[in-house]
N, C-alpha and C positions, 0 to 999 in steps of 0.2 A: 503498469501497478494494479494492486492487487488491495481493494479497497476494504477496510469491515467497520460495521456499525454493531456495535454490543448493547444489549440491552440489561439494566438492571433488576439484579432479581435480590429477596430474600435467600438465605440459606434453605430456610425449610416454609413450609406451607402452613404448618399447621397455623392453625386460627385461636386456640385457645394457650393466653400465658398461663403457665403455671409457677409454682414454685421451683427453686432452681437448688441443686447442693452446694452454688455457691455457699449460703449459707452455713455450713457445715465447716465449712475450713475457715471463712470469717470467724466463727465462731471460736476456735483454734487458736487462731493468729489472734487475736484478744486476749486468748490465755495465756501464749508462750510465745518469746518474740525470738527467732531464731532467723531473720532476713540476714543475710547474707553466707548461708552457709551450704552456697552454691562452689561447687566444684573445682580448685584451685589446680593451675598447673598440667602436665602433662600425664598421659597415664600412668600408672604404677606398672600397672601389666603390660606386655605387649600383645594383650588382646587385641581387636577394632577399636577404635578409640570413638567416643561417642558425639557427632557433628550435631552440634547449637541447634536446635528445633525450633525456639524460640517458645519452649512448654514452659509455664510457671510451671513451680514445685510447689505442695505444703508439709507443713512438718505433722509426723502423726501425729493423730492427734489424740488427746486427753485430756476430757475435759468431760464432765457428768453426763449420764445419758439424757438428760432433756434436750440437751444439743444437738441429738442426731435423732431426733423425734422426727423432723421432717424432709429426712431421706424417704421416707415411704413415701412423697407425697407424689407424681409422676409430673414430670417435666418434658417440656419439649425438645425431640433427641435434633442435634444439628450436625450433619454427617460431613465429615473430610473424605477425602477419595483420595486415592494412592494411583500414582502413576508410574509407567518404568519407560525411561529414552532409553534409543540405542545412544551410537559412537559419537554417530555421524548429526552435525548442526541441524540438516535440516529434519531427518527423523527425529530426532530428540526433541526437536521444538513442536514436533507434529504430534506424536506420542506423549507429551507432557500435556497435553488436551483432552487425553483419551479417561475414560474413569475403566478402573480394573475391578475395585472391589471398597467398598466403603469401610472404614476405622475408625472407629470412634475415642474416643477419649474418657476418659473416666469421670469426668461431670457428665456425659454423656447415657452414661447408660450405668446404672448404680448395680448389676450386676457385673459389671467388668470394673468399677469400682471396690465391689468387694472381693473380686479374685484378685486383684494389683496388690490390695494393701494386705490381706490373707499371705502373699505369696513374700511379701516382707518380712512377716512373721515366720514365716517356714524357711525364707530363707536366715534368718538369725538364728532360727532352735538346728538349724544343719550347721553352720558355720560352726556354734558351740558344741557341739556332739565332736566335731571333728578338730575343733581348735580349741578346749575348756578353757585355754587363759582369753580367749577372748572377751572384752568389755563389749557389751551393746550400749548405745546408746540412742538415737533416734531411727527409724524404716518407716518415711511415706509411703502412700500413693500418688502418683505423677500424673501427668492428663494419658501418658500413654506407656506404664511400665510400675517401677517402684525403684527406690533402693535402700539400702541399710548400712549406716556409720560404725563401721567397726574401730575400736583401739587393740591393735595387735602389733606387737612387735616386729615378726619376719611379714614382710610384705607378700599378699596374695600374685600366685603365678595361674598361668592359662590353666596349668594340668589343677591346682587347686579349687577352678573355677569348676574346673570338668565333676570335680569330686564331690566337691558343694552342690552340682548339680543333681546329682545322682541320690544324695541323700536327702534330696528335697523333693524327689518323686518315690523314694522309700516310704517319706512321711506321709505324704499325698496318695497313694496307692493303700495305707493302711486304713483309710474313710476315718481320722479321730477326727472328736468332735469339736468346734469350738465353740466356745460359751465364754459368756460375759460374768462378774463376781463384781459388786459392788462393796468396798470393805471399809474402815475405818481409816485416818492418816495411821494414825499407832500401828494399825495391821501392817500398810502398806509398808511404813519405814520400817518394822523388824524384819517382812519380806525378803523386802530389796540389801537390808544387811546383810542376814542371813547368807544372799548370795552374792557380796559381796562385788554390789553392783554401786560405787561411785557417781556414774551419770544418769542414772534414775533417781537419785537421791536427789541431786542438783536438779532436776526436772521436776521430783516432787514440791521441793521447796519453791522452784518458781511460780507453778501451779497455785500453793498456800500464801505466795508473798503479793498474787493477782486476784487472790480472792479465799479468802483465808475459811470462808464457810463449803468450800470447795469441796462435792462425794469426790470420792474417787473409784475407776472402775479399772478392772484387771481381767487382759482377756487369756483364755487358756486353751492350749493344743491338747486334746488328751484328756482323761480322767486321770483324775487323784492318783498317783501310786503306782500308776501304770509306768515303765520305765518310757516311754515317748513322753512322757507330759512337762509343758512347758509352758509356761506365762509372760507375760509381758504386762506393763505397766501402759494403758493404752484406753481411749473410748470408743475403739470401732470405727465403721461397722465391719464385719466380718461373713465369711459363708457359713453355711452352717455346720459341714464338718468337712476337711479336708480332700477329699474324693470329688466336690465339687469343683477342683481346677483340674483342667485336662495339661499333663504332661506335656500331650506333642506339640501346645500352644503356648510353654515356657521355655523361657530361653536367658542364660545370664551372660550379661552385654562385653562390661570393662570392667575396670575398677579404676578409679581418681582420689584426689588428695584434699581432703575436705577440711578445715580448719573446726574445731569444735564451739560451736554458735557463732561462726563467723568470725572467729576473733585471730590474730595472725600470731597473737599471743600466748596461746592456747594450745591444748595438744593438737596436731596433726593425727586424722583419720582418715582409714582406707573406706571408702567409700562402696561400694557392692554396688551396680544396676542392675537391674532387670527387668522384662517382660513378660506379660501376659497375654493374651487371649483367649477367646471357646473356641476357637476352633484351629488347628493345623495352617490351615489356608488362611488365613488371619494372619497368622506369622510370617509365612514366606512375604506377604504383602507388606510389611510391617517392614522385615528386612531388605528386602527391594527398593519402598520409599527410603530408610536409614543410606542404602549406597548410593541414591541417585542425589537424597543432599549434600552425600559425603562431596560428589561431585561438584556439584552446587556450593559446597563453601565459600563465601563471600572471602573470606582474607586468603584462600589459595587463586581464586582468581581476581582480586585483587593486584595481588602480586603479577600474577601470571598477564594481563591483560596492564598492567604499569597504569591505574588507577590513583591509587592512596599509598601511602606506608605511615605504619606505626612504629615510632623509632629510638626502642626500650633503651637504648645505652646513647647517652646527651640530652636529649630531650624529655624522657621518661615516658611512663605507659599512659595508654586512654589519651594521646594528642594524636591527633590525626593530621597526616599531612597528605593534600590533594594533589596529586601530578599532573599536569595538562590534561591529559587525558581525562580522569575524573575531573577536573574541577572546570571542564566544556560540561561533561553530564549534569554536574554539578549545577550548572550556568542552567544549563535549556530547562533543569527543575524549576528554577528559583525562578526565572523568568515566566515561563508558566503560571505559575503560583500568582504572581504579581499582576499577571493581566488578566485570570480569574477572577481577584480579588478586588482587584480596579471597577472590572465590569459587574460584581453583585453590590459596587456601595459602598464599599468598605474605603477609609484614608489608610495611607502606608505611613507610618512615623519610624523613627530611630531613637533609640533612648541609650545610655552610658550602660558600659558594663559595671559600674562597680558607684556604692555609692555610701554615703556616712554611715557608721553602726547605727545612730541612732531610726532610719529608716527602717532596718531590718529587727529594730527590735518593737516599733509601731507598727509594722504590717504582722509579726506574730515570729517571723522564721526563725529569728537567732532564739526563740524560746523550743519552738516546734521541731524544727527541721535543722538546730545549729549543726548536731553532728556531720551534716550534709553538706557543711559550706568549706572552705578553705579557711585556714587561718585570718587574722586581720592585720591590716596593712596600715604603717603609721605615719602620715601626713604633719608634718607641723606637731600640734597638738591633737590633732584629730584621728582615728580611726577607721579605716574605711575597712568593703571585704566587696570580693569577687560576687556576681549577684547569683543565686542562685536559680531564678523564677525571673520572671518578666514583667508578672503581676504589679508592685509597688508603683513600678516605674510609672505605667498608663493611669493609674492613679491619679500619681501628682502630677500630669498632665492635665487632667479631669479639674483639678482640683486648682489648675491653676487660672483659673479664672470664673466670675458661675455662671449657670445654666440655668436655661428656662426649661419648662417641657417640650417648647414647641422646636428644641434642638434635637429634643432626641427621637429618636437613637442615632448615638455615635458610637463607628462600627472603624476601631484603628486596630492593623493588622501592622506586624513585626518579624521578619525576619531575625531573631534576635537568639547572641551567641550568650550562653551560661554554662558554669563553672561549677563542679559540684564532686565534694569527696569520695571518691569512688576506690577501697580497701583491691591491693595488686589483684590480689584471688579472686574478685569478681569482674575485673575486666573482660572486656571478649569481642574482640577487633571492632566494628561500627556499630556494635546492637548495645552495646557500655562500654562508653567513653569519660570522659572529666572533663572536657571541652566539646561541647557541642550546639547544635541552633537550633531551634525551636520553632515552627511553623505557628508561633502565637498569635490571637488575637483576642481582645476583649469590646465587649458589648456591655454600653452605658444605656439603659432604655427603662421605659414605665413598666411598670405590673401589665400592664393592659398589652402591650406589644409583646410579652414572652415567646406567646403562643408561635405569631408569622415567625419572630429574630430563629426561632430553632428551628422552624421550618424554614427557614433560609439556610443557615446553616447548614440542615442535612441537605437540600437542593446542592452547595456549593461542595460537598463532602460529595455527593452522589458524581458532581461536574467534574471533579479535582480526580478521584479514586478510578475512573473509569477512561479515562486519558491513559491511564497505565497499565492497563486492562483486568484491573479489579472491581470485577461485578456481582462479587457474593459475597455477602456478609452476614455476621453474626451479629444482634444487636441485643446490645445488656442495656437494661431503666434499673439505677441503683436508688431505693428509696431513702425516705427518714431512717438513721439509727436512734439509739436507745437517749444518746446522749447528743442535742445537739443547741445550736443556737438559732435565733428567731424565736415569731410566730409560729402557732399551728397553724394560722389564716394562711402565712406566707408560703408554708413550705406545701399545704395544699395546694393551694395558686400554682407552685410552683411544677409541682408532678404531676398537676392535671393538666398544665401545658407542656410538657413534656407529650404525654399519652395522648396530645390531639395531634401535635404536632406529628409523631410515629403515623398514628392512625389516618392524616392526611397522607402520608407517603405512602400506605396502603406496604408499610415492612412491619412482618411478624417482631416480637423481639421477651424476651426472656427477662421477667421480673427479679429481682435481686434486692427482697424484702427486708429492709436495714441496711442494706450494702452501701446507700451515699456517706459523702463523707459531711461531720460535723457542721457543714456551713453551707448544706447547700447538697438539690438531686443531681444524678446526673445519668448523660448517657457515653457510652462506650461503644465505638466498633472496631471489630474484628474482621482482616479479610483474609480472603483465602488464596494462595499462590498458585502459579501453575502444578506443584505434585501434591496439592492438597492441605499442608500445613497450615494454620488459623494464625493469624499476625496480632495482635492488640495495635491498631492503627490509633482510632481518631475519637477525643472524648471531648463533651460538650458540660461543662459543671458551671450548675448556676452557684452563685456566689451571697450570702448575706453575710459576712461574717468581715471581709475590709472595707463593704460599703460605712459598714458600723465603727470597724477601727480608725477608719479616715477621715471621721465624719462628713463620709460625704454627701451631696443634699443636690437638689434643683428645686427651682419655683413653680408651684403647680397653679392652676388655674384660678384656687383662691388666696394666691399669695404665703399657701405655707410652703416649707422647706422639709419634705420627705426623701428619704434613702431613693436613690436611683436601685433599680435591679442589675446588677454584673453579671455576666458571662463571659465563662473564659472559652475559648475553643483550641484545638489545634486538629488540624487534620492528619497531616505525617506524622506526628507526633516530635518527630525530631527529623530533621535531614540526615543526619548522619546513619541513623539507624533505618531511614526508608532507603533508603541508598541501599545499603545491607539487604535490606525482604528485596529490593527491588534483584539486585546482580545476581541472587539466590535462582528467584521466582524466574527469571528470565534465563538463568545458568549464563550471563554476560555477552549473552544476544538479544545487545539493545536493540531496540525499533527502531525504521530509520532517523525519527524524526530526535530520540535521546542519541543517537551511537557519533561515541566521538571524531571515528572518522564516518561519512557514509557510503562512501565509494573512495574506492581507486582508480586510477590509472594505468593499464601494466603494457609497459613496452616492450613489442617482440623482441624489437632491434631499433640502436642506436636515429638509424634513416627517419625514424618514424616519431623522433622527439618533437621536432619541431610542430607539428600537427596534433602529437599529444599537450603542448605544453599550451596551444590553442583553444582547445577543448576545455583543458583545467581553468584557463583563465575563465571563458563562457562561465562555466560551474559556480566557479568564487564570485564571479558578476552578481547570480542569485543566491546570495547569501549560500550555496553550500560546503557542504564540509569533504572536499576529496583533495588526494592525492596523488604523486605519482610514482611509481617505479622502474628500473627497469634493471639493467646489466646480469642479469642470470639468465635461466633458464624459463618458459614458461609456465613449466611446471610449477617449479620453485616458488615462483612469483606469485602464485593461485593458490600455492598451499598457504605461501606465509598470509596471506589476507586472510581466509579461513581459518587458520590461527590464532588472526585479530579480531577476529567475530567481525568481519567487516561486511556488512550488507549487501554491499554491489561491488564488483569487481567489474570492469569496461577493457575488455582488452581492442590494442592498436595493433596492427600490423599492415603490410602493406597496401593488403586489399580495402583496408579500413580505411587508407587514408585514400585511395585513387576514388572510391566510393562516398566521400567522408561522411561515413558513420562510424559506430562502435560496436563493437561483441559484444553485448550484456548476457554478465553471468548473474543473476540472484541467488543471495544463500536461501531462500524460503523458496523459489519456485525454478531453480536452475537456470538451464542456457535459454535465455529468450529470444536469441538472433539479432540482428544487425538492426540499430535504430539512430536515426539522428541525435546527436550534440543535444540540440534545443529542444527536441522530444522531450527528452531523457530528462534535460533539466526542467522542464516544467512536470512533468509526472511526478519528480521527486516532491518539486516544491508542494505540488498540492498534496501528497502524501506526506507531507510538513505538516502544512494547515492543518489537514485533519484529523493530524495523529494517529495514522495507521499503523496496526498494530506491529505491522508488517515492516 
């Protein structure tokens, strides 16, 4: 059996940690809350659907000029790679590992961000040129493209998208200047009303509601008085002129439905998705990556491989049913998780799924997270609520008895199922569900222990993720925001501890200045999958808030009772989401140690069944997941095993019975010839123990 030992490396080798464009998005999000505006339902056009890429979208920047000043600061670029796979399982697995072309996200390239944001404006201008009754709403850049939401009675067709793109190219070729104008609130309101744009008026009101003193900026395309002049309420940034956009790198992808402001009670809009690149080669590589992503869609593979289902009718959306094969894979993941945590000095705990509402009041969840919680349940005279997070339960366990500084650190880990209210339109396979299991852990430690504990979490993260083939990461360190709890001293200590831990690991990272939660700094880890997509995965969060809210304490050397430091951390994020990422990254080709069925014994005829059963019992005695099939042609039996993506097939014919062997066919290595069952079992067992990627 071929084994593989991988080495962990960071996405980038750059040593300079510089300001990131994430600050732009964060500033925008603090002014406008369009949370939940993701597309819903199916596509409205017959154009190819947009597969879920795990790429976050930001709202169209509508803020004052100062917010965007930091955009001029260079930042470390982290590259995602596109790979294209062939139709066969073996070739697909090999090709997915080949780097063909670097595809950068908007956050990694200021030029691409400007191109994509400007393309969204040109899209809106083209739509209003062709469909004068179309109302414009928001049009942000996304990680690998852009979109714009329109209110138009008639649905866009494929033919419409072609016309719109043609009009966009006409505007691009005119090299119209794109320029910024700062205006008063009254001037902005007057211009919006003159254009009869109610959605823009609502956006303006939202800005002022959040910041009454906000200055308002308008971005123009073309000069005033020109027939191609167009403007939008926007904070930028944009290209100098439309000619900076390469028509050969521009594509409109599809149309979907999106509720205004993500509210199912508001107007259903038409969201037109597009993408823009600097070269046609990049666009073609992106399209190939999208095709590959569509093949790997975990919802499609989940049904094909009978791993899980979500039964909208009967049970409701966002609730996952794990079928036997999917449950087997999940069990392997969870058992591996438990073993790694026990070996790393964690204790495993279990806590309730429901608690009295008073707990959620004390924790602050009811005030700050109430809209994401399900409604309360009346039991006798008390009200209870399903937990949206596990943290308060671990705090309650800590408070159940007094603690001395000698006991710390305490590391408590739990695979805890939580429940969150998600709108139907936001649900997406395993990636966005209403009930899911977090691989949660909380560390309670002394201030002097924070650096070592964070380093320990980073080591554990590397250990866990590398077992699944994820060895390239993007690391983000988010620091103190403008509004925060806790002293300056404890913030500086914690940020320094996080930086020191990352330095010890030798991992480069991006600093998101001001991007931390109000209760503490954090480290986020994104992983790169087999076709170059990045997924938010692990989070390590220092918390000064809950220890204060729950009056947590320990007895120190001088008999004082200070607050412990609390560290939240999740490596997978959630088991469901991680499973979805695995399915797509592996394209359903689970490595031997994870595969629900690790091998299949194929019987050429009934006369070999007795020997085949003997071999089957041997494999099972090793704890291996092997089954047996026969009664059909050899070709069909082998093909069925390939369709089910079983790693190994053992063919048993009369010759194998005589020689007491099995003819081995490996999904990865092809035909391996005849081998004894005992030798095969030992080799398989070794590959399982070593977590071979095959």
